[in-house]
N, C-alpha and C positions, 0 to 999 in steps of 0.2 A: 194530695194535691199540693204543689208548691205555691207559696204566695205569689201574688202578682209581680212583686218587685224582683224575686228571684228569677221568675220566667223572663222578665224584661232584661235583667243583667245577662242571662245566659243567651237570649236571642242576640244581645249586642256583641257578646264575647265570641260567639260561634264564628261569625265571618272574619273577626280579626285573628282568632287562633288559626283558621284555615289560611289566611293570608300569611301570617308569620311562617307557618310551616311550609307554605308554598314557596315563600322567598328564600327560606333556608335550603330547601331542596334545590331550588333553582340555582342557588349560589354554588352548592356542591357540585351540580352538573356543569356549570360554567367553568369552575376551577378545574374539573376533570379534563373538560375540553381543552382549556388553555394549557394544561399541563402536557397533554398528548401532543398538542400542536408544537409546543416548545421542544419536546423530546424529538419529534420528528424533524423540526428545523436543525437542532444540534446534531442529529445523526447525519443528515444530508450535508451539512457543513463539514463534518469530520471526513466523510467519504470523499467529498469534492477536494478537500485539502490534501488527503493522502495521495489521490490521483495526480493532482497538480505537482506536489513534491516528487513523486517517484518518476514522473515523466520528465520534469526539469532536470533530475539528477541523472537518470540514465541517458537523456538526450545530450547533456553536456559531455559525457564520457564518450558516447557514440560519435559525435561531431569531432571530438578531439582525436580520436582513433582515425576517423576518416581523413582528417586533415593531415595527420602525420603519415598516413598511408599513402596520400597523394604525393607528399614531399619525397618519401622514400622511392616511389615508382618513378618520379621525374625529377632526379637530382640536378641542382644547379650549383656551380662553384661558388657563387656568391651567398649561398644560403648557410646560415649559422645552425648547422643540425644539432650541435650540442646544446645550444639554447632551446631548439624545438623539442629535443628529447626532455629536456628539464621541464618545460612547460607541460608536456604530456604526462610526466611523472606526477607533477603538482595536482593536474586535473584528476588522475587516477586515485591519488591518496585522498583528495577531497571528496570526490563522488563516492568511493568506496566506504569511506567513513560515514557519510551521509546515508549510503544504501544500508549499512548495518542498523543504523538507528530506525530507518523506515521498516526494516524487516522485523525488528522487535516489537514495533508499534502494531504491524499486521497481526503478529502473533498475539498480542495483548487484546486487540479490538475485536477479533472475528472467532467464531466458533470453530470454523473449518480452518485446517492448515493450508488450503489450496492458494489463498492469496499470497501467503508468505512463501511458499513453494516456487510459485510462478515468479515472483520477484527475485528470489534467490537464483532461479535459472537465468533470468535476464541478466543479472550482473555477473554470473558466472560465465556466460557467453561473451560478454564484453572483457572480462578478465582474461580469458583465453586468448582473445585477439590482442590484448595488450601484451601478454608474455610473448606471442609470436613476433610482434614488432620489436619488443625489447630484446630479441634474440636469445630467449631462454631455450634451453635444451627441452625438445618435446617430451622426453621422458620425464621431466620434472613437473609437468602439469597435466599431460593428457590423461593419464590413468587416474589422477586426482579429480579432474573436472568432467570425465565422461560419465554417462549414465543417467537415469531418471532422477536421482536425488540432487543433480547439479545442472548441468547444461542440457540434459535430456538427449544429447547426441552421442553417437559412438566415437571412438578415437579416429576412425577413418573420415567420418563427417567433420570432425573438428579440424582436420587438416585442410579443409577448405574455407577460406575467409568468407566467400560469398554465402556458404551455407550457414556460417555462424551469424551473419548479419540477417539472413533470411529467416532464421529461426527466432532471432531476437525481435524482428518486426512482428511475427506472428504472435509472440507472447505479449508484446507492447499492445496489440489490438485487443487481446483477450482480457488482460488483467483489468482494465478500467471498467468493463462490463461486469467481470466478476466482483469487483470491490463494490459497485452499486447494488448488486443483488444478494451478496453473501449474508447470512445471518450474523447478527452481532452477538458478543458475549461468549463466555466459555462454555464448552460442550461437556457432557459427561463421558464421552468417548475418551480413549487414550490418546493424549496428545504428546506423550513422551516420546513417540517415535520420531518426531521432528525436532531438531535442535538447531537453531540458527547458527551457521558457522560464519565466524568473522572473516571478513576479507583478508584481514592481516595474517590469518592462519594458512593462507595459500602458499603455493610453492615459492 
């Protein structure tokens, strides 16, 4: 039997020990909750930033193409079409360069290649219309940009500007939802089948 003083010390220490252990475990739990909340916040911020960037980039090129298309369809003698064409070329170069960077970020951040593929298709559709307005020979770009790995349209469909823009808008509606739901991180599946193609490698 323990002396009275030992029993007294043990009886005093037991609640203190329980409190210390409880506080320690509570701290670990709180830190875990905070870390998870922070990770979710950063994930949501990244996804929203990507959506904003890609929509702003593609919309800038889309609007520039529509504007130039209108000027070409309704010519006026006082318009400086050389200047308008230079403006279109500048927008194309800027947005395609930004588009390439976005595409590589999509590849890096998501396990699935689907977001990057859809984005690639969106920009290839606008690129096709750019080449049409620029007067490039159809043979120089249709065979390159047709099919599921690029515009997702056939050569016959690519001959229709309205079909090009229709498909672009379909993808523009699908991609934000996909980015919000797609799993993050690299997958163990084979990702080598998809290699982002630089816009500057086009026809």
